[in-house]
C-alpha positions in Angstrom: 16.5 9.9 -24.4 13.7 10.5 -22.0 14.3 10.1 -18.3 12.1 7.5 -16.5 9.5 9.0 -14.2 10.6 8.4 -10.6 7.7 7.1 -8.5 7.0 6.9 -4.8 4.4 4.2 -3.9 2.1 4.4 -0.9 0.6 1.2 0.4 -1.1 1.3 3.7 -3.6 -0.4 5.9 -5.5 1.0 8.9 -5.5 -2.0 11.2 -3.0 -4.5 12.4 -5.3 -7.3 11.3 -5.1 -6.1 7.7 -1.3 -5.8 8.0 -1.0 -9.4 9.0 -2.8 -10.4 5.8 -1.6 -10.1 2.2 -3.1 -6.6 1.7 0.2 -4.7 1.9 1.9 -7.2 -0.4 -0.9 -7.1 -2.9 -0.9 -3.3 -3.0 2.8 -3.1 -3.4 2.9 -5.8 -6.1 0.1 -4.1 -8.2 1.6 -0.7 -7.7 5.0 -1.9 -8.9 3.4 -3.4 -12.0 1.6 -0.1 -12.8 4.9 1.8 -12.4 6.6 -0.6 -14.8 3.7 -0.3 -17.3 4.3 3.5 -17.2 8.0 3.0 -17.9 8.8 4.4 -14.5 11.0 3.3 -11.7 10.2 3.0 -8.0 12.6 5.2 -6.0 10.8 5.3 -2.6 8.3 3.2 -0.9 6.0 4.2 2.0 4.4 1.0 3.3 2.8 0.1 6.6 0.0 0.2 9.0 -1.3 3.6 10.2 -4.6 5.2 11.0 -5.9 8.7 11.3 -5.7 8.5 15.1 -3.3 7.4 17.8 0.5 7.1 17.9 0.8 6.0 14.3 -1.3 8.9 13.1 -0.3 9.3 9.5 3.5 9.2 10.0 4.0 7.5 6.7 1.7 9.9 4.9 3.3 12.9 6.5 6.8 11.6 5.6 5.8 11.2 2.0 4.5 14.8 1.9 7.8 16.1 3.4 9.8 14.1 1.0 7.8 15.4 -2.0 9.3 18.9 -1.2 12.8 17.4 -1.4 12.5 16.4 -5.0 13.0 12.7 -4.2 10.4 11.6 -6.8 8.3 12.9 -9.7 5.1 11.1 -9.0 3.1 9.3 -6.2 1.1 6.2 -6.9 -1.5 4.7 -4.5 -3.7 1.6 -4.6 -7.0 3.5 -4.2 -8.2 6.8 -2.9 -8.9 5.5 0.6 -5.2 4.5 0.8 -4.3 8.2 0.2 -6.7 9.5 2.8 -10.3 8.9 3.9 -10.5 12.5 5.3 -11.6 15.0 2.6 -9.7 17.8 4.3 -6.5 15.7 4.7 -6.8 14.4 1.1 -7.2 17.9 -0.3 -4.2 19.2 1.8 -2.0 16.3 0.7 -2.9 16.8 -3.0 -2.2 20.6 -2.7 1.3 19.8 -1.3 2.0 17.5 -4.3 0.8 20.2 -6.7 3.0 22.8 -5.0 6.0 20.4 -5.3 5.2 19.5 -9.0 4.6 15.9 -8.1 2.2 14.0 -10.2 -0.6 11.8 -8.6 -1.7 8.3 -9.7 -4.3 6.0 -8.4 -2.9 2.7 -9.7 -2.3 3.2 -13.4 -4.5 6.3 -13.8 -3.0 9.7 -13.5 -5.1 12.5 -12.0 -4.6 16.1 -13.1 -4.0 18.1 -9.9 -4.5 21.3 -11.8 -8.1 20.2 -12.6 -9.9 19.1 -9.5 -13.0 18.0 -11.5 -11.3 15.1 -13.2 
């Protein structure tokens, strides 16, 4: 019997105004539905408001990367690429960390091959 893929989901917004709306709820709901469609289970959630600057400078994102090295999950799922990172350098670094830790990467229900950056 195959073991279910263990997912971490990342749902984030950049501003407090977005946080007060349904955006985080919508992201989380859709991500959970995608995980279920893949036959996986959500074992960790990273949800909240953070931006690339200031006191809340990517604390959630950095915790996810740290946890990926602990083997807490097999895959990460985000709502869209901008929820992962809008900075090309930060995005690339984060994806390299996932690759090093053998963690798969999904944008909603689509998996991206971290070994092939052209996909």
